[in-house]
C-alpha positions as CSV (number, residue, x, y, z in Angstrom):
1,M,99.4,29.5,68.4
2,E,100.1,32.2,71.0
3,N,98.3,32.5,74.3
4,A,96.6,35.7,73.2
5,A,95.1,34.0,70.2
6,I,93.9,31.0,72.3
7,A,92.4,33.4,74.9
8,D,90.7,35.4,72.1
9,N,89.1,32.2,70.8
10,F,87.7,31.2,74.2
11,S,86.5,34.8,74.8
12,L,84.7,34.8,71.4
13,L,83.2,31.4,72.0
14,S,81.8,32.6,75.4
15,K,80.3,35.7,73.9
16,L,78.7,33.8,71.0
17,M,77.2,31.2,73.3
18,D,75.6,34.0,75.3
19,I,74.3,35.5,72.0
20,H,72.7,32.2,71.1
21,G,71.2,31.9,74.6
22,E,73.1,28.8,75.5
23,N,74.1,27.5,78.9
24,S,75.4,30.5,80.9
25,F,77.5,28.4,83.2
26,K,79.4,26.8,80.3
27,S,79.9,30.2,78.5
28,K,81.3,31.6,81.8
29,T,83.7,28.7,82.0
30,Y,85.2,29.7,78.6
31,S,85.3,33.4,79.7
32,I,87.2,32.5,82.8
33,A,89.6,30.3,80.8
34,A,90.3,33.2,78.4
35,F,91.1,35.5,81.4
36,N,93.4,33.0,83.0
37,I,95.3,32.1,79.8
38,E,95.9,35.7,78.9
39,K,97.5,36.2,82.3
40,L,99.9,33.2,82.1
41,P,103.6,34.0,82.4
42,V,104.6,31.2,79.9
43,E,103.4,30.3,76.5
44,L,101.1,27.2,76.4
45,K,102.8,26.0,73.1
46,E,106.0,25.6,75.1
47,T,104.4,23.7,77.9
48,P,104.5,19.9,77.9
49,R,101.1,18.5,77.0
50,E,100.8,16.4,80.2
51,K,101.3,19.5,82.3
52,L,98.6,21.6,80.6
53,F,95.9,20.1,82.8
54,S,97.6,21.1,86.0
55,I,97.7,24.8,85.2
56,K,95.3,26.9,87.3
57,G,92.1,27.5,85.4
58,I,92.6,24.8,82.8
59,G,90.7,21.6,83.5
60,D,90.1,18.5,81.3
61,S,87.6,20.1,78.9
62,I,89.5,23.4,78.4
63,G,92.8,21.5,78.2
64,R,91.6,19.3,75.4
65,K,90.4,22.3,73.5
66,V,93.8,24.1,74.0
67,I,95.6,21.0,72.6
68,E,93.2,21.1,69.6
69,M,94.1,24.7,68.9
70,L,97.8,24.0,69.4
71,D,97.7,21.0,67.0
72,T,95.3,22.4,64.3
73,G,95.2,26.1,64.7
74,R,91.4,25.8,64.9
75,L,88.7,25.2,67.4
76,Q,85.9,23.2,65.9
77,V,83.2,24.2,68.4
78,L,84.0,27.9,67.7
79,D,83.9,27.3,63.9
80,E,80.5,25.7,64.2
81,I,78.9,28.4,66.2
82,I,80.4,31.1,63.9
83,A,78.9,29.2,60.9
84,N,75.5,29.4,62.6
85,T,75.7,33.1,63.4
86,P,75.1,35.9,60.9
87,P,78.3,37.8,60.3
88,G,76.5,41.1,61.1
89,V,75.5,39.8,64.5
90,I,79.2,38.9,65.3
91,E,80.2,42.3,64.1
92,M,77.9,43.9,66.7
93,L,80.4,42.8,69.3
94,N,82.5,45.8,68.1
95,I,79.8,48.2,69.1
96,K,80.4,49.9,72.5
97,G,77.4,49.7,74.9
98,I,75.9,46.4,73.8
99,G,77.1,43.1,75.2
100,P,76.2,39.5,74.2
101,K,72.9,39.5,76.2
102,K,71.7,42.6,74.5
103,I,72.8,41.3,71.1
104,H,70.8,38.2,71.8
105,T,67.7,40.4,72.2
106,I,68.5,42.4,69.1
107,W,68.9,39.3,67.0
108,K,66.4,36.8,68.4
109,E,63.6,39.2,69.4
110,M,64.0,42.1,67.1
111,G,65.1,40.1,64.1
112,I,68.1,42.4,63.3
113,E,71.1,40.8,61.8
114,S,73.5,43.7,60.9
115,I,74.9,46.8,62.4
116,G,73.2,48.9,59.7
117,E,69.8,47.4,60.5
118,L,70.4,48.2,64.2
119,L,71.3,51.8,63.4
120,Y,68.1,52.1,61.3
121,A,66.1,50.6,64.2
122,C,67.6,53.3,66.5
123,N,66.6,55.9,64.0
124,E,63.0,54.5,64.1
125,N,63.0,54.6,67.9
126,R,62.5,50.8,68.0
127,L,64.9,49.7,70.7
128,T,63.0,51.4,73.5
129,L,60.2,49.0,72.9
130,Y,62.3,46.1,74.4
131,K,63.3,45.3,77.9
132,G,66.7,46.6,78.8
133,F,66.8,49.3,76.1
134,G,65.9,52.7,77.4
135,E,66.1,56.0,75.5
136,K,69.6,56.7,76.8
137,T,70.8,53.2,75.8
138,Q,69.4,53.7,72.4
139,Q,71.1,57.0,72.0
140,N,74.4,55.6,73.1
141,V,74.1,52.6,70.7
142,Q,73.3,55.0,67.8
143,E,76.3,57.2,68.5
144,S,78.6,54.1,68.9
145,I,77.5,52.7,65.6
146,E,77.9,56.0,63.8
147,F,81.5,56.3,65.2
148,Y,82.2,52.7,64.1
149,F,81.0,53.3,60.6
150,Q,83.1,56.4,60.2
151,N,86.2,54.5,61.1
152,Q,85.4,51.9,58.4
153,G,85.9,54.6,55.7
154,H,82.5,54.2,54.0
155,F,80.1,57.1,54.2
156,L,76.6,57.8,53.2
157,Y,76.1,61.0,51.1
158,A,74.1,62.4,54.0
159,Q,77.0,61.8,56.5
160,L,79.4,63.6,54.3
161,N,76.9,66.4,53.7
162,E,77.2,67.2,57.4
163,I,81.0,67.6,57.4
164,F,81.5,68.9,53.8
165,P,81.1,72.6,54.6
166,Q,83.8,72.4,57.3
167,I,86.3,70.7,54.9
168,N,85.3,72.9,51.9
169,N,85.7,76.1,54.0
170,Y,89.0,74.9,55.4
171,L,90.5,74.2,52.0
172,K,89.3,77.5,50.6
173,K,90.9,79.2,53.6
174,I,94.3,77.7,53.2
175,F,94.3,78.1,49.4
176,T,92.5,80.9,47.5
177,P,88.7,80.1,47.0
178,G,89.0,80.3,43.2
179,K,91.6,77.5,43.2
180,V,89.4,74.9,45.2
181,E,86.3,73.1,43.9
182,V,84.6,69.9,45.0
183,T,84.4,67.1,42.4
184,G,84.0,63.4,41.9
185,R,81.4,61.2,43.5
186,Y,80.2,63.8,46.0
187,R,79.6,66.3,43.2
188,R,77.7,63.5,41.3
189,Q,75.5,63.0,44.3
190,E,76.5,59.3,44.7
191,L,74.6,57.5,47.4
192,T,77.7,56.1,49.2
193,I,81.2,57.6,49.1
194,E,84.7,56.4,50.1
195,E,86.7,59.5,49.0
196,L,85.8,63.2,49.1
197,E,87.4,64.7,46.1
198,F,88.6,68.3,45.4
199,V,90.4,70.0,42.6
200,I,93.2,72.3,43.9
201,L,95.0,74.4,41.2
202,E,98.3,74.2,42.9
203,P,101.3,71.8,42.6
204,N,102.1,69.2,45.2
205,E,105.0,71.1,46.6
206,I,102.6,73.9,47.6
207,V,99.7,71.7,48.7
208,K,101.6,69.2,50.9
209,P,103.1,71.7,53.4
210,K,99.6,73.0,54.2
211,F,98.8,69.7,55.7
212,Q,101.8,69.5,58.1
213,T,99.7,70.4,61.1
214,A,100.0,69.3,64.8
215,Q,98.0,66.2,63.9
216,P,98.7,65.7,60.2
217,P,96.5,63.3,58.2
218,D,98.1,60.2,56.8
219,L,99.4,60.5,53.2
220,L,98.3,57.3,51.5
221,E,99.1,58.0,47.8
222,E,101.1,60.6,45.9
223,N,101.7,61.2,42.2
224,E,102.3,64.2,40.0
225,R,98.6,65.0,39.7
226,S,97.0,63.9,42.9
227,L,97.3,63.4,46.7
228,L,95.3,61.0,48.8
229,F,95.0,61.7,52.5
230,K,93.2,59.8,55.3
231,L,91.7,62.1,57.9
232,K,91.4,61.2,61.6
233,N,87.7,60.4,61.2
234,G,88.5,57.7,58.6
235,L,87.5,59.8,55.6
236,K,89.8,59.7,52.6
237,L,90.4,63.1,51.0
238,R,91.7,63.0,47.4
239,L,93.1,66.2,46.0
240,Y,93.6,66.6,42.2
241,T,96.6,68.9,41.9
242,G,98.9,70.5,39.3
243,G,96.2,71.6,36.8
244,S,95.9,75.0,35.2
245,S,92.3,75.1,34.0
246,M,89.5,74.6,36.6
247,A,86.9,74.0,33.9
248,H,89.1,71.2,32.4
249,E,89.9,69.6,35.8
250,L,86.3,69.7,37.0
251,F,85.0,68.1,33.9
252,T,87.6,65.3,33.8
253,T,87.2,64.4,37.5
254,T,83.5,64.7,37.9
255,G,82.0,62.3,35.4
256,S,82.1,58.5,35.7
257,G,84.5,56.6,33.5
258,E,81.7,55.5,31.1
259,F,80.5,59.1,30.7
260,L,83.9,60.6,30.1
261,Q,85.0,57.9,27.6
262,A,81.7,58.4,25.6
263,F,82.1,62.2,25.7
264,K,85.6,62.1,24.4
265,S,84.6,59.6,21.7
266,V,81.7,61.9,20.5
267,Y,83.8,65.1,20.8
268,P,87.4,64.0,20.0
269,E,88.4,67.5,18.7
270,L,87.3,69.5,21.7
271,K,90.2,71.6,23.0
272,Y,90.1,71.7,26.7
273,D,93.1,74.0,27.0
274,E,91.1,76.8,25.2
275,L,88.5,77.0,28.0
276,E,88.4,80.4,29.5
277,T,86.1,80.0,32.5
278,D,86.4,78.3,35.8
279,D,83.0,76.6,35.3
280,D,82.8,73.3,33.4
281,R,79.7,74.6,31.7
282,S,82.1,76.0,29.1
283,V,82.9,72.4,28.1
284,F,79.3,71.8,27.0
285,E,79.1,75.2,25.4
286,K,82.1,74.4,23.3
287,A,80.6,71.0,22.4
288,G,77.4,72.8,21.4
289,I,75.0,70.9,23.7
290,P,73.0,71.9,26.8
291,Y,74.8,71.7,30.2
292,I,74.6,68.2,31.7
293,H,74.1,68.5,35.4
294,S,76.9,66.8,37.3
295,C,74.5,64.2,39.0
296,L,73.6,62.9,35.5
297,R,77.1,62.3,34.3
298,E,77.0,58.5,34.9
299,T,76.1,56.9,31.6
300,S,76.8,57.4,28.0
301,T,73.1,57.7,27.1
302,I,72.7,61.1,28.8
303,I,75.0,62.6,26.0
304,E,72.5,61.6,23.3
305,K,69.6,63.1,25.3
306,A,71.6,66.4,25.5
307,Q,72.2,66.3,21.8
308,Q,68.4,65.9,21.2
309,N,67.7,68.6,23.7
310,K,65.8,66.1,25.9
311,L,67.5,66.6,29.3
312,P,64.9,66.5,32.1
313,Q,64.0,69.5,34.2
314,L,65.2,68.0,37.5
315,I,63.0,68.0,40.5
316,Q,64.1,70.3,43.3
317,T,63.5,70.2,47.1
318,S,61.2,73.2,46.7
319,D,58.9,71.1,44.5
320,I,57.9,68.8,47.4
321,R,54.5,69.9,48.6
322,S,53.7,67.2,51.1
323,I,55.0,64.5,53.5
324,I,53.9,61.1,52.4
325,H,54.9,58.1,54.5
326,S,55.5,59.1,58.1
327,H,55.0,57.5,61.5
328,S,53.7,58.9,64.8
329,N,53.8,57.7,68.3
330,W,50.7,55.7,67.5
331,S,53.3,53.1,66.3
332,D,57.1,53.5,66.6
333,G,57.4,57.3,65.9
334,T,58.6,59.8,68.5
335,N,56.1,62.6,68.0
336,S,52.4,62.8,68.3
337,L,50.2,63.0,65.2
338,E,49.4,66.7,65.9
339,E,53.1,67.5,66.3
340,M,53.9,65.9,63.0
341,A,51.1,67.8,61.3
342,R,52.0,71.2,62.8
343,E,55.7,70.6,61.8
344,C,54.4,70.1,58.2
345,I,52.5,73.4,58.4
346,K,55.5,75.2,59.8
347,R,57.6,73.9,56.8
348,G,55.0,75.0,54.3
349,Y,53.7,71.6,53.3
350,E,50.0,71.3,52.2
351,Y,49.2,67.9,53.6
352,L,50.5,64.9,55.6
353,V,49.9,61.2,54.9
354,I,50.2,59.4,58.2
355,S,51.2,55.8,57.7
356,D,51.9,54.0,60.9
357,H,52.8,50.4,61.0
358,S,50.2,47.6,60.6
359,Q,49.3,45.0,63.2
360,T,51.8,42.3,62.2
361,A,54.6,44.7,63.0
362,A,54.5,44.0,66.7
363,Y,58.2,45.1,67.0
364,A,57.0,48.6,65.9
365,N,53.8,48.7,68.0
366,G,51.7,48.1,64.9
367,L,48.0,49.2,65.0
368,K,45.3,46.6,65.7
369,E,41.9,47.3,64.3
370,D,40.5,49.1,67.3
371,R,43.5,51.5,67.4
372,I,43.0,52.3,63.7
373,L,39.5,53.4,64.4
374,A,40.7,55.6,67.3
375,Q,43.4,57.1,65.1
376,H,41.0,57.9,62.4
377,K,38.8,59.7,64.9
378,Q,41.7,61.8,66.0
379,I,42.6,62.6,62.3
380,D,39.0,63.8,61.7
381,E,39.3,66.1,64.8
382,L,42.7,67.4,63.6
383,N,41.4,68.1,60.1
384,K,38.6,70.3,61.5
385,R,41.1,72.4,63.5
386,L,44.0,72.5,61.0
387,T,42.1,73.3,57.8
388,P,43.1,74.1,55.0
389,F,45.9,71.7,55.9
390,K,44.9,68.1,55.7
391,V,46.0,64.8,57.3
392,F,45.2,61.7,55.2
393,K,44.5,58.3,56.7
394,S,47.0,55.7,55.6
395,I,48.9,52.7,56.9
396,E,52.2,51.1,56.1
397,S,50.7,47.6,55.6
398,D,53.1,44.7,55.9
399,I,53.3,42.5,52.8
400,L,52.8,39.1,54.5
401,N,54.8,36.0,53.4
402,D,52.1,35.0,50.9
403,G,51.9,38.5,49.4
404,S,48.6,39.5,51.1
405,L,48.2,42.7,53.0
406,D,47.9,42.9,56.8
407,Y,44.2,43.6,57.2
408,P,40.8,42.4,55.9
409,E,39.1,44.3,53.2
410,T,36.7,46.0,55.7
411,I,39.7,47.8,57.3
412,L,41.8,48.4,54.1
413,K,38.9,50.3,52.5
414,S,38.8,52.7,55.5
415,F,42.1,54.2,54.5
416,D,42.6,57.0,52.0
417,L,45.6,55.2,50.6
418,V,47.8,52.2,51.6
419,I,51.6,51.9,51.4
420,A,52.5,48.2,51.1
421,S,56.0,47.2,52.3
422,V,58.0,44.1,53.1
423,H,59.5,44.1,56.7
424,S,59.9,40.5,57.6
425,N,61.4,37.3,56.1
426,L,63.8,39.3,53.9
427,K,66.0,36.4,52.9
428,M,64.1,35.4,49.8
429,T,65.0,34.0,46.4
430,E,64.1,36.2,43.5
431,E,61.2,33.8,42.7
432,K,59.7,34.2,46.2
433,A,60.3,38.0,46.3
434,M,58.7,38.5,42.9
435,S,55.7,36.3,43.8
436,R,55.2,38.2,47.1
437,L,55.5,41.7,45.6
438,I,53.5,41.1,42.5
439,K,50.5,39.8,44.6
440,A,50.7,42.9,46.8
441,I,50.9,45.2,43.8
442,E,47.8,43.5,42.3
443,N,45.8,44.0,45.5
444,P,43.3,46.8,44.7
445,Y,44.0,48.5,48.0
446,T,47.7,48.9,47.4
447,T,48.4,52.6,46.4
448,I,52.1,52.9,46.9
449,L,54.8,50.2,46.9
450,G,57.2,51.1,49.8
451,H,61.0,50.7,49.7
452,M,61.0,48.2,46.9
453,T,64.0,46.0,47.7
454,G,64.3,46.4,51.5
455,R,68.0,47.4,51.2
456,L,70.0,49.4,53.7
457,L,73.0,51.0,52.1
458,L,76.4,49.9,53.4
459,S,74.8,47.2,55.5
460,R,72.1,45.1,53.9
461,N,71.6,44.2,50.2
462,G,68.0,44.2,49.1
463,Y,66.2,40.9,48.2
464,P,66.7,40.1,44.5
465,I,63.9,41.2,42.2
466,D,63.3,41.8,38.5
467,H,62.9,45.6,38.5
468,K,61.4,45.8,35.1
469,K,58.7,43.3,35.9
470,I,57.9,45.0,39.1
471,I,57.7,48.4,37.4
472,D,55.5,46.9,34.6
473,A,53.1,45.4,37.2
474,C,52.9,48.8,38.9
475,A,52.1,50.4,35.5
476,V,49.2,47.9,34.9
477,N,47.8,48.3,38.4
478,R,48.3,52.1,38.8
479,V,50.6,51.6,41.8
480,V,53.0,54.4,42.8
481,I,56.6,53.4,43.5
482,E,58.2,55.0,46.5
483,I,61.7,56.6,46.5
484,N,62.3,56.1,50.2
485,A,64.3,59.2,51.2
486,H,65.9,57.8,54.3
487,P,69.7,58.1,53.6
488,R,70.2,54.4,54.4
489,R,67.4,53.3,52.0
490,L,67.1,55.6,48.9
491,D,65.0,52.7,47.5
492,M,63.9,52.4,44.7
493,D,67.4,52.9,43.3
494,W,67.8,55.9,40.9
495,R,68.9,53.7,38.0
496,W,65.3,52.5,37.5
497,I,63.7,55.9,37.6
498,S,63.9,56.6,33.9
499,Y,62.3,53.2,33.0
500,A,59.5,53.9,35.5
501,M,58.8,57.3,33.8
502,E,58.9,55.6,30.4
503,K,56.1,53.3,31.7
504,N,54.1,56.3,33.1
505,V,54.5,55.0,36.6
506,L,54.3,57.7,39.3
507,L,57.1,57.9,41.8
508,S,56.9,59.4,45.3
509,I,59.8,60.9,47.3
510,N,58.8,60.0,50.9
511,P,60.9,60.5,54.0
512,D,59.6,57.5,56.0
513,A,59.9,60.0,59.0
514,H,59.7,58.6,62.5
515,F,60.1,62.1,64.1
516,T,59.7,65.6,62.9
517,E,63.4,66.0,62.1
518,G,63.0,63.1,59.7
519,F,61.3,65.5,57.3
520,D,64.8,66.8,56.5
521,D,65.5,63.5,54.7
522,V,63.4,64.7,51.8
523,K,66.5,66.5,50.6
524,F,68.4,63.3,50.2
525,G,65.5,61.6,48.4
526,V,65.5,64.6,45.9
527,L,69.2,64.3,45.4
528,A,69.0,60.6,44.6
529,A,65.9,61.2,42.4
530,Q,67.8,63.8,40.4
531,K,70.4,61.2,39.4
532,G,67.6,59.2,37.7
533,G,66.2,62.3,36.0
534,L,63.0,62.6,38.0
535,T,60.8,65.6,37.3
536,K,58.2,67.2,39.6
537,E,55.4,66.1,37.3
538,N,56.3,62.5,37.8
539,N,56.5,62.8,41.6
540,L,53.4,62.2,43.7
541,S,54.6,64.2,46.8
542,S,54.9,67.3,44.5
543,F,51.1,67.3,43.9
544,S,49.2,70.1,45.4
545,L,46.5,69.2,47.9
546,T,43.8,69.7,45.2
547,E,45.7,67.7,42.7
548,F,46.4,64.9,45.3
549,E,42.7,64.7,46.3
550,S,41.6,64.5,42.6
551,W,44.2,61.9,41.9
552,L,42.9,59.7,44.8
553,I,39.4,60.0,43.6
554,N,40.3,59.1,40.0
555,R,42.4,56.2,41.1
556,K,39.5,54.6,43.0
557,K,37.2,54.8,40.0
């Protein structure tokens, strides 16, 4: 083992001990050892064992651990502490601006165990509630994490949505616009994306020279019909080249493998070379079925729906008439309640459901009973001034470990509606998660089930559940299921939307906004919901104010 590797082990051990809050003197000893070993002019593996202990900075304890590493290639004490540390916590050491002491606070006090969860906490303005984390630190941490994720090569749809126009315009500039179209996973509105894909109706010998710039991207793959580049920001750019028909190329590169295989099986005689337009709508016209929107081209079953003329009229962003599930500075939001309401009015929404965190959520400045009464008084005053706009009294009540909600009945019945969500003890078996959720769904005060699985895309898998049983329980108890529109959640997953609609369960696209700009996330909730075939009639946040008030009254009967 080289000196550099030995030093790295001691350095990591020192940092992990600080993260665990262990003896600071001991951790500093390992840190100093790492520094000294890295600066040694000779390799320790070439030094006689009896002379190791006389080297400056290497005493008896450090020397014995050096010998252990030289003999075994391992350091047992390091292996043990790694085994007792969540991988996501160790990964936080890669984030600029947070050292071991801050990571200790993040893990032990905030209960955050992954970089994705930490970024979500920054988005929710949570770090500022803890000692040593000011607004500037929170902003720096957020920017560092976003930079880190970009360099991992995995992107949320929302992240690519920001840079897509720049790439699209650039490609259409260096080639003619009619020869460039986006395709693949981005066109299908996938939630996470590793490659941004385009069709370019030019051969490789014309395409490749266009990328020989002062800072050319890396060419990772090349074959007769495609090129794969890696851009400087970590994004992979796949270009489908050499085709002659845009309609044909778009069709064959947009749909999933399952969809394309099924389509070719159903329509084996379809002649793609006879397509005369640049729009793949012509493929469906030639097949004699209605156009299947690109976001629906995932499964084979959608083809049968098209043949039966049963394709859904997909919900649009313009169909959203309210903001349901939002937080103000009463809990962990940035803006005041009035600012959130006025932003809704500015954007043309008819009502706002304010749902700050409940009392168990101390990490989010959750509302105790006295503060609930004070907030309700402010809402009453606002509603007098802002009419006909209306603010509804709600809460995002924690689903406690036994499945009960976070307040006694006397408080729960003071709300117009209750959003019930799991925020703690997320490491559950399916049996535990189901028991907890079903009990919450059966609570007569639960109106909406929030972010069903607790997942954070690209960073935290949701707890395991039986989706069908949860949806069935919501149907029986008339509970709405949230489609949380935050780009890192998009939970409930779109794959279960059609089953929910079959069971006549209402869904609700909610931004879970913690500041006014968070209302923008509605767009991403709509894009995800479209993949599941959601219509405006099946979406609660598409109800007009009058329809929403009537629905609340009827539900409580």
